[in-house]
C-alpha positions in Angstrom: -25.4 10.9 -39.1 -24.9 8.6 -35.4 -27.9 6.9 -36.8 -26.5 7.0 -40.5 -23.4 5.2 -38.3 -25.2 2.6 -36.2 -26.8 1.5 -39.7 -23.7 0.8 -41.4 -22.0 -0.9 -38.6 -25.0 -3.2 -38.5 -24.8 -3.3 -42.5 -21.0 -4.4 -42.0 -22.4 -7.4 -38.8 -25.2 -9.0 -41.2 -22.2 -9.0 -45.0 -20.2 -10.9 -42.2 -22.9 -13.9 -40.8 -24.0 -13.3 -44.7 -27.4 -12.6 -43.3 -29.2 -11.3 -46.6 -33.0 -10.5 -45.7 -31.7 -8.7 -43.0 -29.2 -7.4 -45.4 -32.6 -6.0 -47.5 -34.6 -4.3 -45.0 -31.0 -2.5 -44.3 -30.7 -1.0 -48.1 -33.7 0.3 -47.6 -33.3 2.4 -44.2 -29.9 3.4 -45.5 -31.5 5.4 -48.5 -33.8 6.6 -45.7 -30.9 7.1 -43.3 -29.3 9.2 -46.7 -31.7 10.6 -48.2 -32.1 12.5 -45.0 -28.9 13.5 -44.4 -28.6 15.3 -48.7 -31.4 17.4 -47.5 -29.3 19.0 -44.2 -26.6 19.1 -46.3 -28.5 20.7 -49.3 -30.1 23.1 -45.9 -27.1 24.0 -44.5 -25.5 25.0 -48.1 -28.5 27.4 -48.6 -27.8 28.8 -44.9 -24.5 29.4 -46.7 -25.1 30.9 -49.6 -27.1 33.2 -48.5 -24.3 33.9 -45.6 -22.7 34.9 -48.3 -19.9 31.4 -48.1 -20.1 29.1 -50.5 -22.3 25.6 -49.7 -19.3 23.2 -49.7 -16.7 22.6 -46.2 -14.4 25.5 -47.3 -17.9 27.8 -47.2 -17.9 26.5 -43.7 -15.1 27.1 -42.7 -15.0 31.1 -43.9 -18.7 31.2 -42.0 -16.8 29.8 -38.8 -14.3 32.0 -39.6 -16.8 35.1 -39.9 -18.3 34.3 -36.8 -15.4 33.5 -33.7 -18.3 34.3 -31.6 -20.4 30.9 -32.9 -18.5 28.4 -30.4 -21.7 25.3 -30.3 -21.7 25.7 -34.3 -17.5 24.6 -34.8 -17.6 22.1 -32.1 -20.7 20.9 -34.4 -19.1 20.9 -36.9 -16.0 19.4 -36.1 -18.0 16.1 -35.2 -20.0 16.2 -38.1 -16.8 15.8 -39.5 -15.5 12.9 -37.5 -19.1 10.9 -37.4 -18.3 11.3 -42.0 -15.2 10.6 -41.7 -15.9 7.2 -39.8 -19.6 6.7 -41.6 -16.5 6.2 -45.3 -14.3 4.7 -44.3 -17.3 2.0 -42.5 -19.2 2.1 -45.6 -15.2 1.4 -47.1 -14.7 -1.6 -46.4 -18.6 -2.7 -46.0 -18.2 -2.8 -49.7 -14.6 -4.4 -49.7 -16.7 -7.2 -48.2 -19.7 -6.8 -50.5 -16.5 -7.5 -52.8 -14.9 -10.1 -51.5 -18.8 -12.4 -50.9 -19.1 -11.3 -55.0 -16.5 -12.5 -55.5 -16.7 -16.2 -53.4 -20.7 -15.9 -55.3 -19.1 -16.0 -58.5 -16.7 -18.3 -58.3 -20.0 -21.1 -56.1 -21.9 -20.9 -59.7 -18.0 -21.7 -62.1 -17.8 -24.3 -59.8 -21.7 -25.2 -59.8 -21.8 -24.6 -63.8 -19.2 -27.0 -64.8 -20.4 -29.6 -62.3 -23.6 -29.1 -64.9 -21.4 -29.3 -68.4 -19.3 -32.4 -67.0 -23.1 -33.9 -65.8 -23.2 -34.1 -70.2 -20.8 -36.5 -70.4 -22.4 -39.4 -68.6 -24.2 -41.4 -71.5 -28.2 -42.5 -72.1 -27.6 -45.0 -69.5 -26.5 -43.0 -66.7 -23.1 -44.1 -66.5 -20.0 -41.5 -67.0 -18.3 -41.4 -70.2 -14.4 -40.5 -69.9 -13.5 -37.7 -72.2 -13.0 -38.6 -75.8 -15.4 -42.2 -75.9 -17.8 -40.3 -78.2 -18.2 -41.9 -81.8 -15.6 -40.1 -84.1 -16.8 -37.9 -86.3 -17.4 -39.7 -89.5 -18.1 -43.3 -87.5 -21.2 -45.2 -87.9 
């Protein structure tokens, strides 16, 4: 989970700096780490189910109550929950950075498209024509 958090921090830096090439590489790394974390979570769920507990957070809490001598497991679970909360918060911030960058890119694209459309207001001689200076419909 710590490695995943480090990836999220690096992603945040790349988003802030507009480093698109770095973001592409990070996406693959994030997917790999996320898949690994998912497999670990599934394995934890299988162990909990085999112990007669649910394969979720409540099942983990139940297992810890049933095994009070497992202080190390209780500590590790608390650390995992804290790290997961940090990852959730950081991922939310990164999502906001992505949304902001996307909005900026869409505005820039709109401005470019508007400029491209205005380019059609030039005459064959390359001189700008004010709007409405062309021939009227029906005139020769």
